[in-house]
TORKOL-4160 file (C-alpha; in steps of 0.2 Angstrom, whole numbers, padded with zeros to 4 digits, m for minus):
415
<pt num="1" X="0428" Y="0487" Z="0675"/>
<pt num="2" X="0412" Y="0493" Z="0684"/>
<pt num="3" X="0399" Y="0500" Z="0673"/>
<pt num="4" X="0399" Y="0519" Z="0675"/>
<pt num="5" X="0381" Y="0526" Z="0674"/>
<pt num="6" X="0384" Y="0545" Z="0671"/>
<pt num="7" X="0397" Y="0558" Z="0669"/>
<pt num="8" X="0396" Y="0576" Z="0675"/>
<pt num="9" X="0377" Y="0577" Z="0678"/>
<pt num="10" X="0368" Y="0592" Z="0684"/>
<pt num="11" X="0358" Y="0582" Z="0697"/>
<pt num="12" X="0361" Y="0575" Z="0713"/>
<pt num="13" X="0360" Y="0556" Z="0717"/>
<pt num="14" X="0357" Y="0548" Z="0734"/>
<pt num="15" X="0373" Y="0544" Z="0743"/>
<pt num="16" X="0379" Y="0537" Z="0759"/>
<pt num="17" X="0388" Y="0547" Z="0772"/>
<pt num="18" X="0404" Y="0537" Z="0769"/>
<pt num="19" X="0403" Y="0541" Z="0750"/>
<pt num="20" X="0400" Y="0559" Z="0754"/>
<pt num="21" X="0416" Y="0560" Z="0765"/>
<pt num="22" X="0427" Y="0552" Z="0752"/>
<pt num="23" X="0420" Y="0563" Z="0738"/>
<pt num="24" X="0425" Y="0578" Z="0749"/>
<pt num="25" X="0442" Y="0572" Z="0751"/>
<pt num="26" X="0445" Y="0570" Z="0732"/>
<pt num="27" X="0436" Y="0586" Z="0727"/>
<pt num="28" X="0446" Y="0596" Z="0739"/>
<pt num="29" X="0461" Y="0594" Z="0727"/>
<pt num="30" X="0474" Y="0593" Z="0740"/>
<pt num="31" X="0486" Y="0579" Z="0739"/>
<pt num="32" X="0492" Y="0582" Z="0756"/>
<pt num="33" X="0475" Y="0579" Z="0764"/>
<pt num="34" X="0473" Y="0562" Z="0771"/>
<pt num="35" X="0460" Y="0551" Z="0764"/>
<pt num="36" X="0447" Y="0545" Z="0776"/>
<pt num="37" X="0448" Y="0527" Z="0780"/>
<pt num="38" X="0431" Y="0521" Z="0779"/>
<pt num="39" X="0422" Y="0505" Z="0775"/>
<pt num="40" X="0414" Y="0511" Z="0758"/>
<pt num="41" X="0405" Y="0504" Z="0744"/>
<pt num="42" X="0419" Y="0508" Z="0731"/>
<pt num="43" X="0408" Y="0505" Z="0716"/>
<pt num="44" X="0396" Y="0518" Z="0723"/>
<pt num="45" X="0410" Y="0530" Z="0726"/>
<pt num="46" X="0416" Y="0527" Z="0708"/>
<pt num="47" X="0398" Y="0532" Z="0701"/>
<pt num="48" X="0398" Y="0548" Z="0712"/>
<pt num="49" X="0416" Y="0552" Z="0707"/>
<pt num="50" X="0411" Y="0552" Z="0689"/>
<pt num="51" X="0394" Y="0560" Z="0691"/>
<pt num="52" X="0402" Y="0574" Z="0701"/>
<pt num="53" X="0415" Y="0578" Z="0688"/>
<pt num="54" X="0429" Y="0572" Z="0699"/>
<pt num="55" X="0437" Y="0558" Z="0689"/>
<pt num="56" X="0453" Y="0568" Z="0684"/>
<pt num="57" X="0455" Y="0575" Z="0702"/>
<pt num="58" X="0453" Y="0558" Z="0710"/>
<pt num="59" X="0466" Y="0550" Z="0698"/>
<pt num="60" X="0477" Y="0565" Z="0702"/>
<pt num="61" X="0475" Y="0562" Z="0721"/>
<pt num="62" X="0478" Y="0543" Z="0720"/>
<pt num="63" X="0493" Y="0545" Z="0710"/>
<pt num="64" X="0501" Y="0554" Z="0725"/>
<pt num="65" X="0495" Y="0542" Z="0738"/>
<pt num="66" X="0509" Y="0530" Z="0744"/>
<pt num="67" X="0497" Y="0518" Z="0752"/>
<pt num="68" X="0493" Y="0505" Z="0739"/>
<pt num="69" X="0481" Y="0494" Z="0749"/>
<pt num="70" X="0469" Y="0509" Z="0752"/>
<pt num="71" X="0458" Y="0513" Z="0742"/>
<pt num="72" X="0456" Y="0494" Z="0736"/>
<pt num="73" X="0466" Y="0490" Z="0721"/>
<pt num="74" X="0450" Y="0487" Z="0711"/>
<pt num="75" X="0444" Y="0505" Z="0714"/>
<pt num="76" X="0461" Y="0511" Z="0709"/>
<pt num="77" X="0460" Y="0501" Z="0693"/>
<pt num="78" X="0442" Y="0507" Z="0689"/>
<pt num="79" X="0448" Y="0525" Z="0691"/>
<pt num="80" X="0463" Y="0522" Z="0680"/>
<pt num="81" X="0453" Y="0514" Z="0666"/>
<pt num="82" X="0440" Y="0527" Z="0667"/>
<pt num="83" X="0453" Y="0541" Z="0667"/>
<pt num="84" X="0461" Y="0533" Z="0651"/>
<pt num="85" X="0445" Y="0533" Z="0642"/>
<pt num="86" X="0441" Y="0550" Z="0647"/>
<pt num="87" X="0458" Y="0556" Z="0642"/>
<pt num="88" X="0454" Y="0550" Z="0624"/>
<pt num="89" X="0437" Y="0560" Z="0625"/>
<pt num="90" X="0446" Y="0575" Z="0631"/>
<pt num="91" X="0458" Y="0575" Z="0616"/>
<pt num="92" X="0443" Y="0576" Z="0605"/>
<pt num="93" X="0435" Y="0590" Z="0616"/>
<pt num="94" X="0451" Y="0600" Z="0615"/>
<pt num="95" X="0452" Y="0598" Z="0596"/>
<pt num="96" X="0435" Y="0606" Z="0595"/>
<pt num="97" X="0439" Y="0620" Z="0607"/>
<pt num="98" X="0455" Y="0624" Z="0597"/>
<pt num="99" X="0445" Y="0625" Z="0581"/>
<pt num="100" X="0432" Y="0637" Z="0588"/>
<pt num="101" X="0445" Y="0648" Z="0596"/>
<pt num="102" X="0455" Y="0649" Z="0580"/>
<pt num="103" X="0440" Y="0655" Z="0570"/>
<pt num="104" X="0436" Y="0668" Z="0583"/>
<pt num="105" X="0454" Y="0674" Z="0583"/>
<pt num="106" X="0453" Y="0675" Z="0564"/>
<pt num="107" X="0437" Y="0686" Z="0565"/>
<pt num="108" X="0445" Y="0697" Z="0578"/>
<pt num="109" X="0430" Y="0695" Z="0589"/>
<pt num="110" X="0433" Y="0699" Z="0607"/>
<pt num="111" X="0428" Y="0685" Z="0618"/>
<pt num="112" X="0432" Y="0677" Z="0635"/>
<pt num="113" X="0434" Y="0658" Z="0638"/>
<pt num="114" X="0427" Y="0654" Z="0655"/>
<pt num="115" X="0425" Y="0638" Z="0666"/>
<pt num="116" X="0432" Y="0622" Z="0659"/>
<pt num="117" X="0448" Y="0625" Z="0649"/>
<pt num="118" X="0451" Y="0642" Z="0657"/>
<pt num="119" X="0452" Y="0634" Z="0674"/>
<pt num="120" X="0461" Y="0619" Z="0668"/>
<pt num="121" X="0476" Y="0629" Z="0662"/>
<pt num="122" X="0476" Y="0642" Z="0676"/>
<pt num="123" X="0471" Y="0636" Z="0693"/>
<pt num="124" X="0473" Y="0617" Z="0692"/>
<pt num="125" X="0490" Y="0609" Z="0694"/>
<pt num="126" X="0487" Y="0598" Z="0679"/>
<pt num="127" X="0475" Y="0602" Z="0665"/>
<pt num="128" X="0471" Y="0584" Z="0663"/>
<pt num="129" X="0463" Y="0584" Z="0681"/>
<pt num="130" X="0449" Y="0596" Z="0675"/>
<pt num="131" X="0437" Y="0588" Z="0662"/>
<pt num="132" X="0423" Y="0597" Z="0654"/>
<pt num="133" X="0410" Y="0594" Z="0640"/>
<pt num="134" X="0408" Y="0610" Z="0631"/>
<pt num="135" X="0415" Y="0627" Z="0628"/>
<pt num="136" X="0409" Y="0642" Z="0637"/>
<pt num="137" X="0412" Y="0659" Z="0629"/>
<pt num="138" X="0407" Y="0677" Z="0635"/>
<pt num="139" X="0405" Y="0690" Z="0621"/>
<pt num="140" X="0397" Y="0707" Z="0621"/>
<pt num="141" X="0379" Y="0707" Z="0616"/>
<pt num="142" X="0383" Y="0720" Z="0602"/>
<pt num="143" X="0393" Y="0706" Z="0594"/>
<pt num="144" X="0378" Y="0694" Z="0594"/>
<pt num="145" X="0375" Y="0694" Z="0576"/>
<pt num="146" X="0393" Y="0692" Z="0570"/>
<pt num="147" X="0396" Y="0678" Z="0582"/>
<pt num="148" X="0380" Y="0669" Z="0577"/>
<pt num="149" X="0385" Y="0670" Z="0559"/>
<pt num="150" X="0402" Y="0664" Z="0563"/>
<pt num="151" X="0395" Y="0649" Z="0572"/>
<pt num="152" X="0384" Y="0644" Z="0557"/>
<pt num="153" X="0399" Y="0646" Z="0545"/>
<pt num="154" X="0410" Y="0634" Z="0555"/>
<pt num="155" X="0396" Y="0620" Z="0555"/>
<pt num="156" X="0386" Y="0624" Z="0571"/>
<pt num="157" X="0368" Y="0625" Z="0573"/>
<pt num="158" X="0358" Y="0635" Z="0586"/>
<pt num="159" X="0345" Y="0627" Z="0598"/>
<pt num="160" X="0335" Y="0643" Z="0594"/>
<pt num="161" X="0339" Y="0652" Z="0578"/>
<pt num="162" X="0341" Y="0670" Z="0584"/>
<pt num="163" X="0352" Y="0680" Z="0572"/>
<pt num="164" X="0351" Y="0695" Z="0582"/>
<pt num="165" X="0346" Y="0699" Z="0601"/>
<pt num="166" X="0328" Y="0698" Z="0604"/>
<pt num="167" X="0318" Y="0714" Z="0608"/>
<pt num="168" X="0320" Y="0721" Z="0626"/>
<pt num="169" X="0308" Y="0726" Z="0639"/>
<pt num="170" X="0321" Y="0736" Z="0648"/>
<pt num="171" X="0339" Y="0741" Z="0644"/>
<pt num="172" X="0346" Y="0729" Z="0657"/>
<pt num="173" X="0337" Y="0714" Z="0650"/>
<pt num="174" X="0348" Y="0702" Z="0641"/>
<pt num="175" X="0348" Y="0684" Z="0636"/>
<pt num="176" X="0360" Y="0674" Z="0646"/>
<pt num="177" X="0366" Y="0662" Z="0633"/>
<pt num="178" X="0364" Y="0654" Z="0616"/>
<pt num="179" X="0368" Y="0636" Z="0613"/>
<pt num="180" X="0376" Y="0630" Z="0597"/>
<pt num="181" X="0379" Y="0611" Z="0593"/>
<pt num="182" X="0391" Y="0605" Z="0580"/>
<pt num="183" X="0382" Y="0595" Z="0566"/>
<pt num="184" X="0395" Y="0582" Z="0564"/>
<pt num="185" X="0403" Y="0580" Z="0582"/>
<pt num="186" X="0389" Y="0586" Z="0593"/>
<pt num="187" X="0401" Y="0597" Z="0602"/>
<pt num="188" X="0392" Y="0611" Z="0612"/>
<pt num="189" X="0397" Y="0629" Z="0613"/>
<pt num="190" X="0387" Y="0640" Z="0625"/>
<pt num="191" X="0389" Y="0659" Z="0620"/>
<pt num="192" X="0385" Y="0670" Z="0635"/>
<pt num="193" X="0382" Y="0688" Z="0634"/>
<pt num="194" X="0382" Y="0703" Z="0646"/>
<pt num="195" X="0373" Y="0693" Z="0660"/>
<pt num="196" X="0390" Y="0687" Z="0666"/>
<pt num="197" X="0384" Y="0682" Z="0683"/>
<pt num="198" X="0367" Y="0673" Z="0678"/>
<pt num="199" X="0357" Y="0686" Z="0687"/>
<pt num="200" X="0344" Y="0688" Z="0674"/>
<pt num="201" X="0350" Y="0705" Z="0670"/>
<pt num="202" X="0365" Y="0712" Z="0661"/>
<pt num="203" X="0380" Y="0715" Z="0673"/>
<pt num="204" X="0380" Y="0733" Z="0680"/>
<pt num="205" X="0398" Y="0734" Z="0676"/>
<pt num="206" X="0399" Y="0723" Z="0661"/>
<pt num="207" X="0413" Y="0733" Z="0653"/>
<pt num="208" X="0423" Y="0732" Z="0670"/>
<pt num="209" X="0424" Y="0713" Z="0668"/>
<pt num="210" X="0431" Y="0716" Z="0651"/>
<pt num="211" X="0444" Y="0729" Z="0656"/>
<pt num="212" X="0450" Y="0717" Z="0670"/>
<pt num="213" X="0451" Y="0702" Z="0659"/>
<pt num="214" X="0468" Y="0693" Z="0658"/>
<pt num="215" X="0477" Y="0684" Z="0644"/>
<pt num="216" X="0480" Y="0665" Z="0646"/>
<pt num="217" X="0485" Y="0651" Z="0635"/>
<pt num="218" X="0474" Y="0636" Z="0631"/>
<pt num="219" X="0482" Y="0623" Z="0621"/>
<pt num="220" X="0495" Y="0635" Z="0616"/>
<pt num="221" X="0482" Y="0648" Z="0610"/>
<pt num="222" X="0481" Y="0665" Z="0618"/>
<pt num="223" X="0464" Y="0669" Z="0624"/>
<pt num="224" X="0456" Y="0681" Z="0637"/>
<pt num="225" X="0447" Y="0675" Z="0653"/>
<pt num="226" X="0440" Y="0684" Z="0668"/>
<pt num="227" X="0452" Y="0691" Z="0681"/>
<pt num="228" X="0455" Y="0680" Z="0696"/>
<pt num="229" X="0443" Y="0690" Z="0707"/>
<pt num="230" X="0430" Y="0690" Z="0694"/>
<pt num="231" X="0432" Y="0672" Z="0690"/>
<pt num="232" X="0429" Y="0668" Z="0708"/>
<pt num="233" X="0413" Y="0678" Z="0708"/>
<pt num="234" X="0407" Y="0670" Z="0692"/>
<pt num="235" X="0411" Y="0653" Z="0699"/>
<pt num="236" X="0401" Y="0656" Z="0715"/>
<pt num="237" X="0386" Y="0663" Z="0705"/>
<pt num="238" X="0386" Y="0648" Z="0694"/>
<pt num="239" X="0388" Y="0635" Z="0708"/>
<pt num="240" X="0374" Y="0644" Z="0718"/>
<pt num="241" X="0362" Y="0645" Z="0703"/>
<pt num="242" X="0364" Y="0626" Z="0700"/>
<pt num="243" X="0361" Y="0622" Z="0718"/>
<pt num="244" X="0378" Y="0615" Z="0721"/>
<pt num="245" X="0373" Y="0599" Z="0711"/>
<pt num="246" X="0391" Y="0594" Z="0707"/>
<pt num="247" X="0406" Y="0595" Z="0718"/>
<pt num="248" X="0418" Y="0600" Z="0705"/>
<pt num="249" X="0411" Y="0617" Z="0706"/>
<pt num="250" X="0418" Y="0618" Z="0723"/>
<pt num="251" X="0434" Y="0611" Z="0717"/>
<pt num="252" X="0436" Y="0625" Z="0705"/>
<pt num="253" X="0434" Y="0638" Z="0719"/>
<pt num="254" X="0445" Y="0628" Z="0731"/>
<pt num="255" X="0460" Y="0629" Z="0720"/>
<pt num="256" X="0458" Y="0648" Z="0718"/>
<pt num="257" X="0454" Y="0651" Z="0737"/>
<pt num="258" X="0468" Y="0640" Z="0744"/>
<pt num="259" X="0481" Y="0639" Z="0731"/>
<pt num="260" X="0480" Y="0656" Z="0723"/>
<pt num="261" X="0476" Y="0666" Z="0739"/>
<pt num="262" X="0491" Y="0677" Z="0737"/>
<pt num="263" X="0486" Y="0683" Z="0720"/>
<pt num="264" X="0468" Y="0687" Z="0726"/>
<pt num="265" X="0463" Y="0706" Z="0729"/>
<pt num="266" X="0449" Y="0703" Z="0741"/>
<pt num="267" X="0445" Y="0722" Z="0742"/>
<pt num="268" X="0442" Y="0721" Z="0723"/>
<pt num="269" X="0431" Y="0706" Z="0725"/>
<pt num="270" X="0420" Y="0714" Z="0738"/>
<pt num="271" X="0419" Y="0730" Z="0728"/>
<pt num="272" X="0413" Y="0720" Z="0712"/>
<pt num="273" X="0401" Y="0710" Z="0723"/>
<pt num="274" X="0393" Y="0725" Z="0730"/>
<pt num="275" X="0391" Y="0734" Z="0713"/>
<pt num="276" X="0382" Y="0718" Z="0706"/>
<pt num="277" X="0373" Y="0714" Z="0722"/>
<pt num="278" X="0379" Y="0697" Z="0721"/>
<pt num="279" X="0382" Y="0694" Z="0740"/>
<pt num="280" X="0370" Y="0680" Z="0742"/>
<pt num="281" X="0378" Y="0668" Z="0729"/>
<pt num="282" X="0396" Y="0673" Z="0734"/>
<pt num="283" X="0394" Y="0672" Z="0752"/>
<pt num="284" X="0385" Y="0656" Z="0753"/>
<pt num="285" X="0397" Y="0647" Z="0741"/>
<pt num="286" X="0412" Y="0653" Z="0751"/>
<pt num="287" X="0404" Y="0648" Z="0767"/>
<pt num="288" X="0399" Y="0631" Z="0761"/>
<pt num="289" X="0416" Y="0629" Z="0754"/>
<pt num="290" X="0423" Y="0630" Z="0771"/>
<pt num="291" X="0410" Y="0618" Z="0778"/>
<pt num="292" X="0414" Y="0605" Z="0765"/>
<pt num="293" X="0433" Y="0606" Z="0763"/>
<pt num="294" X="0439" Y="0617" Z="0778"/>
<pt num="295" X="0445" Y="0630" Z="0766"/>
<pt num="296" X="0441" Y="0647" Z="0774"/>
<pt num="297" X="0442" Y="0664" Z="0766"/>
<pt num="298" X="0447" Y="0679" Z="0778"/>
<pt num="299" X="0434" Y="0681" Z="0791"/>
<pt num="300" X="0433" Y="0700" Z="0787"/>
<pt num="301" X="0429" Y="0696" Z="0769"/>
<pt num="302" X="0415" Y="0684" Z="0773"/>
<pt num="303" X="0408" Y="0696" Z="0786"/>
<pt num="304" X="0407" Y="0710" Z="0772"/>
<pt num="305" X="0399" Y="0698" Z="0760"/>
<pt num="306" X="0386" Y="0692" Z="0772"/>
<pt num="307" X="0368" Y="0696" Z="0766"/>
<pt num="308" X="0355" Y="0705" Z="0777"/>
<pt num="309" X="0345" Y="0695" Z="0789"/>
<pt num="310" X="0329" Y="0695" Z="0777"/>
<pt num="311" X="0339" Y="0687" Z="0763"/>
<pt num="312" X="0347" Y="0675" Z="0774"/>
<pt num="313" X="0330" Y="0669" Z="0781"/>
<pt num="314" X="0323" Y="0667" Z="0764"/>
<pt num="315" X="0338" Y="0658" Z="0758"/>
<pt num="316" X="0337" Y="0645" Z="0772"/>
<pt num="317" X="0319" Y="0643" Z="0768"/>
<pt num="318" X="0322" Y="0639" Z="0750"/>
<pt num="319" X="0339" Y="0631" Z="0751"/>
<pt num="320" X="0342" Y="0624" Z="0769"/>
<pt num="321" X="0360" Y="0623" Z="0774"/>
<pt num="322" X="0358" Y="0605" Z="0780"/>
<pt num="323" X="0351" Y="0599" Z="0764"/>
<pt num="324" X="0363" Y="0609" Z="0753"/>
<pt num="325" X="0378" Y="0602" Z="0763"/>
<pt num="326" X="0371" Y="0584" Z="0763"/>
<pt num="327" X="0374" Y="0582" Z="0744"/>
<pt num="328" X="0358" Y="0572" Z="0744"/>
<pt num="329" X="0345" Y="0576" Z="0731"/>
<pt num="330" X="0335" Y="0591" Z="0735"/>
<pt num="331" X="0322" Y="0602" Z="0728"/>
<pt num="332" X="0329" Y="0619" Z="0723"/>
<pt num="333" X="0322" Y="0635" Z="0716"/>
<pt num="334" X="0330" Y="0644" Z="0700"/>
<pt num="335" X="0339" Y="0659" Z="0708"/>
<pt num="336" X="0339" Y="0669" Z="0691"/>
<pt num="337" X="0327" Y="0682" Z="0687"/>
<pt num="338" X="0312" Y="0679" Z="0675"/>
<pt num="339" X="0294" Y="0682" Z="0677"/>
<pt num="340" X="0288" Y="0664" Z="0675"/>
<pt num="341" X="0286" Y="0652" Z="0684"/>
<pt num="342" X="0280" Y="0661" Z="0699"/>
<pt num="343" X="0285" Y="0649" Z="0713"/>
<pt num="344" X="0300" Y="0641" Z="0707"/>
<pt num="345" X="0308" Y="0656" Z="0699"/>
<pt num="346" X="0301" Y="0674" Z="0701"/>
<pt num="347" X="0297" Y="0674" Z="0720"/>
<pt num="348" X="0313" Y="0665" Z="0726"/>
<pt num="349" X="0323" Y="0677" Z="0716"/>
<pt num="350" X="0315" Y="0693" Z="0721"/>
<pt num="351" X="0315" Y="0687" Z="0740"/>
<pt num="352" X="0333" Y="0681" Z="0740"/>
<pt num="353" X="0344" Y="0689" Z="0727"/>
<pt num="354" X="0349" Y="0707" Z="0723"/>
<pt num="355" X="0345" Y="0721" Z="0711"/>
<pt num="356" X="0326" Y="0721" Z="0716"/>
<pt num="357" X="0323" Y="0739" Z="0710"/>
<pt num="358" X="0328" Y="0734" Z="0693"/>
<pt num="359" X="0318" Y="0718" Z="0693"/>
<pt num="360" X="0303" Y="0727" Z="0699"/>
<pt num="361" X="0305" Y="0740" Z="0685"/>
<pt num="362" X="0306" Y="0725" Z="0673"/>
<pt num="363" X="0290" Y="0718" Z="0680"/>
<pt num="364" X="0281" Y="0735" Z="0679"/>
<pt num="365" X="0286" Y="0737" Z="0661"/>
<pt num="366" X="0280" Y="0719" Z="0658"/>
<pt num="367" X="0262" Y="0726" Z="0660"/>
<pt num="368" X="0264" Y="0738" Z="0645"/>
<pt num="369" X="0278" Y="0731" Z="0635"/>
<pt num="370" X="0285" Y="0739" Z="0619"/>
<pt num="371" X="0277" Y="0733" Z="0603"/>
<pt num="372" X="0292" Y="0724" Z="0596"/>
<pt num="373" X="0293" Y="0714" Z="0612"/>
<pt num="374" X="0275" Y="0709" Z="0611"/>
<pt num="375" X="0277" Y="0704" Z="0593"/>
<pt num="376" X="0292" Y="0693" Z="0598"/>
<pt num="377" X="0284" Y="0685" Z="0613"/>
<pt num="378" X="0268" Y="0680" Z="0604"/>
<pt num="379" X="0277" Y="0676" Z="0588"/>
<pt num="380" X="0266" Y="0689" Z="0578"/>
<pt num="381" X="0271" Y="0694" Z="0560"/>
<pt num="382" X="0272" Y="0712" Z="0554"/>
<pt num="383" X="0254" Y="0711" Z="0547"/>
<pt num="384" X="0246" Y="0707" Z="0564"/>
<pt num="385" X="0241" Y="0721" Z="0575"/>
<pt num="386" X="0246" Y="0721" Z="0594"/>
<pt num="387" X="0232" Y="0731" Z="0601"/>
<pt num="388" X="0222" Y="0716" Z="0606"/>
<pt num="389" X="0238" Y="0709" Z="0614"/>
<pt num="390" X="0240" Y="0724" Z="0625"/>
<pt num="391" X="0223" Y="0720" Z="0632"/>
<pt num="392" X="0226" Y="0702" Z="0634"/>
<pt num="393" X="0244" Y="0701" Z="0639"/>
<pt num="394" X="0241" Y="0707" Z="0658"/>
<pt num="395" X="0226" Y="0695" Z="0659"/>
<pt num="396" X="0237" Y="0681" Z="0653"/>
<pt num="397" X="0250" Y="0684" Z="0666"/>
<pt num="398" X="0238" Y="0685" Z="0680"/>
<pt num="399" X="0230" Y="0669" Z="0673"/>
<pt num="400" X="0247" Y="0660" Z="0674"/>
<pt num="401" X="0251" Y="0666" Z="0691"/>
<pt num="402" X="0233" Y="0661" Z="0698"/>
<pt num="403" X="0235" Y="0644" Z="0690"/>
<pt num="404" X="0251" Y="0641" Z="0699"/>
<pt num="405" X="0243" Y="0647" Z="0716"/>
<pt num="406" X="0228" Y="0636" Z="0713"/>
<pt num="407" X="0239" Y="0620" Z="0710"/>
<pt num="408" X="0243" Y="0612" Z="0727"/>
<pt num="409" X="0259" Y="0604" Z="0720"/>
<pt num="410" X="0267" Y="0621" Z="0718"/>
<pt num="411" X="0265" Y="0624" Z="0737"/>
<pt num="412" X="0275" Y="0609" Z="0743"/>
<pt num="413" X="0292" Y="0616" Z="0742"/>
<pt num="414" X="0288" Y="0633" Z="0748"/>
<pt num="415" X="0288" Y="0629" Z="0767"/>
């Protein structure tokens, strides 16, 4: 079998137009879609299938193809062997998933399972065709301390030991996630809080997401997940934030838009997007979905989601459509709000994404932060005074911003 370099990476690798076309055929998840007949480097196709998280879907697609001479038998054999190996890995992953979910159920903690297992058991035709590496949970920030202790009790250790939420600059500020690794199995659980759409701020209608949540079954266990409309918004936001680095993100969305269209309440989706000002991420993800897989959403929906010309102009500047759709390696900003770094995160987010007023309020508060925030940010103990830091903190921020401006490398990707 050909050696597989990487599985499910969050970075793009150079690829040919031929490989790109075949990846789109597999990633669309439509067994009735004809496979492009191309003179491909099939070992290269295999590498990209694996790095894009498409192994299960490719195996699923090939199992329904009648023509056995194309793709070549060697490629089919590689996929089968890799799929068999991955199936064994997924058995261990699901064993860990069930253990964590069982402990959460015993503690009566309200949580939602998102992405991997939730999608595998709801929108995919076969759960085995959607692989994943970790468990993503959404909990309310108010349950942070309880969940943190529970994770410690069942053998997980946090990347950053925060037994309770850090101090806030403004009420809307919330950490996006805490990451916990199991000490024996190295299994990762990512616990997300009220920043459901990775916006850098708590969702405006966080409780609305909980009220609309639905019950599903994962490995026979009843768990909550986002409603179908909220799931689609969440997936669009996640794919956009990661710069569309893996095609399986589009696959997740394709199954919802194409195969579950009759269940989608587009009016509800548009309403939530407007409340959260998530038009940029949702619009571009759905627009790119059509360009890649020819899976459209209703034209009126896309029109109502379309951002204003100012945001579209800046989005094209930071994430050019041609580069995004090429699937080739590309520089990308971090479209998620935080005050550092200036060029890769703060400016792109302010210029392109929504909720500017709340973000500007955050930045103003940053100039005169609460004492608890200063102590946390500068790791001061209770005996150390903060008066000097009130003087130095704005100067330090200005220094960091000027240092970025003075570094020529930071300007390369701005034009």
